[in-house]
C-alpha positions as CSV (number, residue, x, y, z in Angstrom):
1,M,61.8,42.7,23.7
2,T,59.0,40.5,22.2
3,N,59.0,38.2,25.2
4,D,58.8,41.3,27.6
5,I,55.8,42.6,25.6
6,L,54.0,39.3,25.7
7,T,54.7,39.0,29.4
8,H,53.3,42.5,30.1
9,R,50.2,41.7,28.0
10,S,49.7,38.5,30.0
11,D,50.0,40.4,33.3
12,I,47.3,42.9,32.1
13,S,45.0,40.1,31.1
14,N,45.5,38.3,34.4
15,A,44.8,41.5,36.4
16,L,41.6,42.1,34.6
17,S,40.4,38.5,34.5
18,P,37.4,37.9,36.7
19,T,38.3,34.3,37.2
20,S,40.2,33.2,40.3
21,L,44.0,33.2,40.0
22,P,46.9,32.1,42.3
23,V,47.4,35.7,43.3
24,D,43.9,35.8,44.8
25,R,45.0,33.1,47.3
26,E,47.9,35.2,48.6
27,L,47.7,36.0,52.3
28,D,47.2,39.8,51.8
29,M,44.4,39.1,49.3
30,L,42.7,36.6,51.5
31,S,42.7,39.1,54.3
32,L,40.5,41.3,52.3
33,R,37.7,38.8,52.3
34,P,34.8,39.7,54.7
35,G,34.1,37.1,57.4
36,K,30.5,38.0,58.3
37,L,27.4,39.1,56.4
38,T,27.5,42.4,58.3
39,E,30.9,43.1,56.7
40,Y,29.7,42.2,53.2
41,I,29.2,45.1,50.8
42,G,26.7,45.0,48.0
43,Q,24.3,42.3,46.7
44,R,21.7,43.5,49.3
45,E,18.9,41.2,48.3
46,V,21.2,38.2,48.4
47,V,22.5,39.2,51.8
48,E,19.0,39.7,53.2
49,T,17.9,36.3,51.9
50,L,20.9,34.6,53.6
51,N,20.4,36.6,56.8
52,I,16.8,35.3,57.1
53,A,17.7,31.7,56.2
54,I,20.7,31.6,58.6
55,E,18.6,33.0,61.5
56,A,15.8,30.6,60.8
57,A,18.2,27.7,60.7
58,H,19.7,28.6,64.0
59,L,16.2,28.9,65.6
60,R,15.3,25.4,64.3
61,E,18.8,24.1,65.0
62,E,18.9,22.7,61.5
63,P,21.4,23.0,58.6
64,L,20.7,25.5,55.9
65,D,18.9,24.5,52.7
66,H,21.2,23.8,49.8
67,I,22.2,27.1,48.1
68,L,23.0,27.9,44.4
69,F,24.7,31.1,43.4
70,H,25.0,32.1,39.8
71,G,26.4,35.0,37.9
72,P,29.6,36.2,36.3
73,P,32.9,35.3,38.0
74,G,34.5,37.5,40.6
75,L,31.3,38.8,42.2
76,G,31.6,37.0,45.6
77,K,30.2,33.5,45.3
78,T,33.2,31.9,47.0
79,T,33.3,34.7,49.6
80,L,29.6,34.1,50.5
81,A,30.4,30.3,50.9
82,H,33.1,31.2,53.5
83,I,30.7,33.6,55.3
84,I,27.9,31.0,55.4
85,A,30.3,28.5,57.0
86,N,31.4,31.1,59.6
87,E,27.8,32.2,60.4
88,M,26.6,28.6,60.7
89,G,29.7,27.4,62.7
90,G,30.5,24.6,60.4
91,Q,33.6,23.5,58.5
92,L,34.0,24.5,54.9
93,T,35.1,22.1,52.2
94,V,35.9,23.6,48.9
95,T,36.1,21.8,45.5
96,S,35.1,22.3,41.9
97,G,33.1,20.5,39.3
98,P,36.0,19.6,37.1
99,A,37.9,18.1,40.1
100,L,35.0,15.6,40.8
101,D,35.6,13.4,37.7
102,K,34.9,10.2,39.6
103,R,32.1,9.1,41.9
104,G,34.8,8.0,44.4
105,D,36.1,11.5,44.7
106,L,32.7,12.8,45.7
107,L,32.1,9.9,48.0
108,G,35.3,10.5,49.9
109,I,34.3,14.2,50.5
110,L,30.7,13.4,51.5
111,T,31.5,10.7,54.0
112,H,34.0,13.0,55.9
113,L,31.4,15.9,56.3
114,Q,30.1,16.4,59.8
115,A,26.6,17.7,60.8
116,G,26.3,21.3,59.8
117,D,29.4,21.4,57.5
118,I,29.3,23.3,54.2
119,L,30.4,21.8,50.9
120,F,31.2,24.4,48.3
121,V,31.3,23.3,44.7
122,D,32.6,25.9,42.2
123,E,31.6,25.6,38.5
124,I,29.1,23.0,39.6
125,H,27.7,22.8,36.0
126,R,30.9,21.0,35.0
127,I,30.3,18.0,37.2
128,P,30.2,14.8,35.0
129,K,26.7,13.4,34.6
130,V,27.6,10.1,36.4
131,V,28.9,12.0,39.4
132,E,25.9,14.4,39.4
133,E,23.4,11.6,39.6
134,F,25.4,10.2,42.6
135,L,24.8,13.6,44.2
136,Y,21.0,13.6,44.0
137,P,20.3,11.2,47.0
138,A,23.0,12.9,49.0
139,M,21.3,16.3,48.6
140,E,17.7,15.0,49.0
141,D,18.0,12.2,51.5
142,F,21.5,12.7,53.0
143,A,22.4,9.2,51.8
144,V,24.5,7.5,49.1
145,D,23.8,4.2,47.5
146,F,26.6,1.6,46.9
147,V,26.3,-1.4,44.5
148,F,28.5,-4.4,45.5
149,D,29.5,-7.1,43.0
150,K,28.0,-7.5,39.6
151,G,25.3,-9.5,37.8
152,I,23.2,-11.9,39.8
153,H,25.4,-11.3,42.9
154,A,24.9,-7.5,42.9
155,R,23.8,-6.0,46.2
156,S,22.8,-2.5,47.1
157,H,23.6,-0.7,50.3
158,R,22.6,2.8,51.5
159,F,25.1,4.7,53.6
160,R,23.6,7.5,55.7
161,L,25.4,10.9,55.7
162,K,25.5,13.7,58.2
163,R,23.2,16.6,57.4
164,F,25.3,19.1,55.4
165,T,24.7,22.1,53.2
166,L,25.8,22.2,49.6
167,V,26.6,25.6,48.2
168,G,27.0,25.5,44.4
169,A,28.4,28.3,42.2
170,T,28.1,28.6,38.5
171,T,28.7,31.1,35.8
172,R,26.4,29.3,33.3
173,V,23.2,28.4,35.1
174,G,21.7,27.3,31.8
175,L,24.1,24.4,31.6
176,L,22.9,23.1,34.9
177,S,20.5,20.1,34.6
178,A,17.0,20.6,35.8
179,P,17.1,17.7,38.4
180,L,20.2,19.2,40.0
181,R,18.9,22.7,39.9
182,D,15.6,21.7,41.5
183,R,17.3,20.3,44.5
184,F,18.5,23.7,45.7
185,G,16.3,25.4,48.2
186,I,17.9,28.9,47.8
187,F,18.6,30.1,44.3
188,R,20.2,33.6,44.0
189,N,21.8,35.6,41.2
190,L,24.8,37.8,41.7
191,D,25.0,40.9,39.5
192,F,27.8,43.4,38.8
193,Y,28.4,45.9,41.6
194,S,27.4,49.6,41.5
195,K,30.0,52.3,41.5
196,D,29.1,53.3,45.1
197,D,29.5,49.7,46.4
198,L,32.8,49.4,44.6
199,V,34.0,52.7,46.2
200,K,33.2,51.2,49.6
201,I,35.0,48.0,48.8
202,T,38.1,50.0,47.5
203,E,38.2,52.1,50.7
204,R,37.8,49.0,52.9
205,S,40.5,47.1,51.1
206,A,42.9,50.0,51.0
207,S,42.4,50.4,54.8
208,L,43.2,46.7,55.4
209,L,46.3,47.0,53.2
210,E,47.3,50.2,55.1
211,M,47.5,52.3,52.0
212,P,45.7,55.7,52.2
213,I,43.6,56.6,49.2
214,D,41.5,59.7,48.8
215,P,37.8,59.6,47.7
216,D,38.5,60.7,44.1
217,G,41.1,58.0,43.8
218,A,38.7,55.3,45.1
219,A,36.0,56.6,42.6
220,E,38.4,56.4,39.7
221,L,39.5,52.9,40.6
222,S,35.9,51.7,41.0
223,M,35.1,53.1,37.5
224,R,37.8,51.0,35.9
225,S,37.1,47.7,37.8
226,R,34.4,46.3,35.5
227,G,31.8,46.1,38.4
228,T,33.8,43.3,39.9
229,P,35.3,43.3,43.5
230,R,38.0,40.7,42.6
231,I,39.3,43.1,39.9
232,V,39.1,46.0,42.3
233,N,41.5,44.3,44.7
234,R,43.9,43.2,42.0
235,L,44.1,46.6,40.5
236,L,44.5,48.2,43.9
237,K,47.8,46.2,44.3
238,R,49.0,47.5,41.0
239,V,48.1,51.1,42.0
240,R,49.9,50.6,45.3
241,D,53.1,49.5,43.4
242,F,52.9,52.5,41.1
243,A,52.3,55.0,43.9
244,Q,55.2,53.7,46.0
245,V,57.6,54.0,43.0
246,R,56.3,57.0,41.1
247,A,54.1,59.0,43.4
248,D,55.7,59.0,46.9
249,G,52.9,56.6,48.1
250,Q,50.2,59.2,47.4
251,I,47.0,57.6,45.8
252,N,44.7,60.0,44.2
253,R,42.7,60.2,41.0
254,E,45.8,61.2,39.0
255,T,47.9,58.3,40.4
256,V,45.1,55.8,39.8
257,A,44.6,57.0,36.2
258,A,48.3,57.0,35.4
259,A,48.8,53.5,36.9
260,L,45.9,51.9,35.1
261,D,46.6,53.7,31.8
262,L,50.0,52.0,32.0
263,E,48.2,48.7,32.5
264,G,46.0,49.3,29.4
265,V,42.8,49.8,31.4
266,D,40.8,52.7,30.1
267,S,38.3,55.0,31.8
268,Q,35.4,52.5,31.3
269,G,37.5,49.5,32.5
270,L,38.0,48.1,29.0
271,T,41.1,46.2,28.3
272,V,43.1,45.8,25.1
273,L,41.2,42.6,24.4
274,D,37.8,44.4,24.9
275,R,38.8,47.1,22.5
276,R,40.1,44.6,19.9
277,Y,36.8,42.7,20.2
278,L,34.8,45.9,19.6
279,R,37.0,47.1,16.7
280,T,36.7,43.7,15.1
281,I,32.9,43.8,15.1
282,I,33.0,47.5,13.8
283,E,35.8,47.4,11.3
284,F,35.8,43.8,10.0
285,Y,32.0,43.2,10.1
286,Q,30.6,46.7,9.7
287,G,29.3,46.8,13.2
288,G,27.5,43.5,13.0
289,P,25.5,41.4,13.5
290,V,28.1,38.7,13.4
291,G,28.4,35.3,15.0
292,I,30.7,34.8,18.0
293,E,32.6,32.1,16.3
294,A,33.6,34.5,13.4
295,V,34.8,37.1,15.9
296,A,36.8,34.5,17.9
297,A,38.4,33.2,14.7
298,T,39.4,36.8,13.6
299,L,40.8,37.5,17.1
300,Q,42.4,34.1,17.4
301,E,40.9,33.7,20.8
302,E,38.8,30.9,22.3
303,T,35.0,31.4,22.0
304,D,34.6,30.6,25.7
305,T,37.0,33.4,26.6
306,L,34.9,35.9,24.8
307,V,31.6,34.6,26.1
308,D,32.7,34.2,29.8
309,V,35.3,37.0,30.2
310,V,34.7,39.7,27.6
311,E,31.0,39.9,26.8
312,P,29.3,40.0,30.2
313,Y,30.7,43.4,31.1
314,L,30.3,44.8,27.5
315,L,26.6,43.7,27.6
316,K,26.2,45.3,31.0
317,I,27.4,48.7,30.0
318,G,25.6,48.6,26.6
319,M,28.7,48.4,24.3
320,I,27.3,45.4,22.4
321,M,23.9,43.8,21.8
322,R,23.1,40.1,21.3
323,T,20.6,39.6,18.5
324,S,19.2,36.5,16.8
325,S,21.7,37.1,14.0
326,G,24.7,37.6,16.2
327,R,26.6,40.3,18.1
328,K,26.2,43.9,17.2
329,A,28.2,47.0,18.3
330,S,26.1,49.8,19.9
331,E,26.4,53.5,19.4
332,A,28.1,53.7,22.8
333,A,30.9,51.5,21.4
334,Y,31.5,53.7,18.4
335,R,31.5,56.8,20.6
336,H,33.9,55.2,23.1
337,L,36.4,54.2,20.4
338,G,35.9,57.5,18.4
339,I,34.9,55.7,15.2
340,K,32.6,57.0,12.5
341,A,29.1,55.5,12.2
342,Q,26.5,56.4,9.7
343,G,28.5,59.4,8.6
344,R,29.1,60.8,12.1
345,L,32.2,60.9,14.2
346,F,31.7,60.1,17.8
347,D,34.1,61.7,20.3
348,R,35.8,59.4,22.7
349,G,34.0,58.8,26.0
């Protein structure tokens, strides 16, 4: 029984995680990814910037400037890299910062790129310093420098690369070094999606998966998806399973609510971990302020998990505040959990 509970909790955590998981690379999930900018929903300023840059590059018959996307995970950075490759007609090579732990790894990728190809580096802030410095001349001069032999016999040779476009993605732009950041020509932030955009994404994904969903059901799902398209698509699959087994395939507001209540996702999109995080600040530390390390120790969770996965959405919806003294629960958090604050009892939201 204990193992079943732990497995179920793990499934819930995975479904609500904004980070990429193996399930996101399944064929039916990949089919939900738009292939053109005209199909992309949301992030209007980013899309407009890319439209102008791509059209200008076509007119000049040149590759795009290097592009850096930053923002919370699951908001479409990888999808935009695929779209850019499609729009520019180049091949896309995908890698990540932690995977490039040696200069030779990066060299092998760079030398195989053809003119107009796109190199996408996810979590680019995690590239080791020695590899990052090797990337500077590749981005700026489209060349890499080799040093042969050692000591007095050392010789330097410059190898010319084909003109390519580097698309970098990071969830922590502050950890990116200034020399690397300054070499990107286009620098755009991706923010959480509005409810209206998430409804459109839900309806589009449901149509591609051939599962009818009414407007109220799409609205309910969008409310519980933490402003993140990746989570919308994951939860849509869980709702589809529930509807086929318990609701004769009908997906409406009641079906979505019942399915996601079963998954531990409440009306605001908060998970069990989110609510534990808020209750810890309120009940253990009198609402804060409290340091994130203390909260992580109390919850027995990694600090990075709380900072990267839990806090961005809670900050966005105003459930917590970051102060110079630490984290503090807002009145909205007390109200949502139905906990007394300053002698008042807030009703659940």
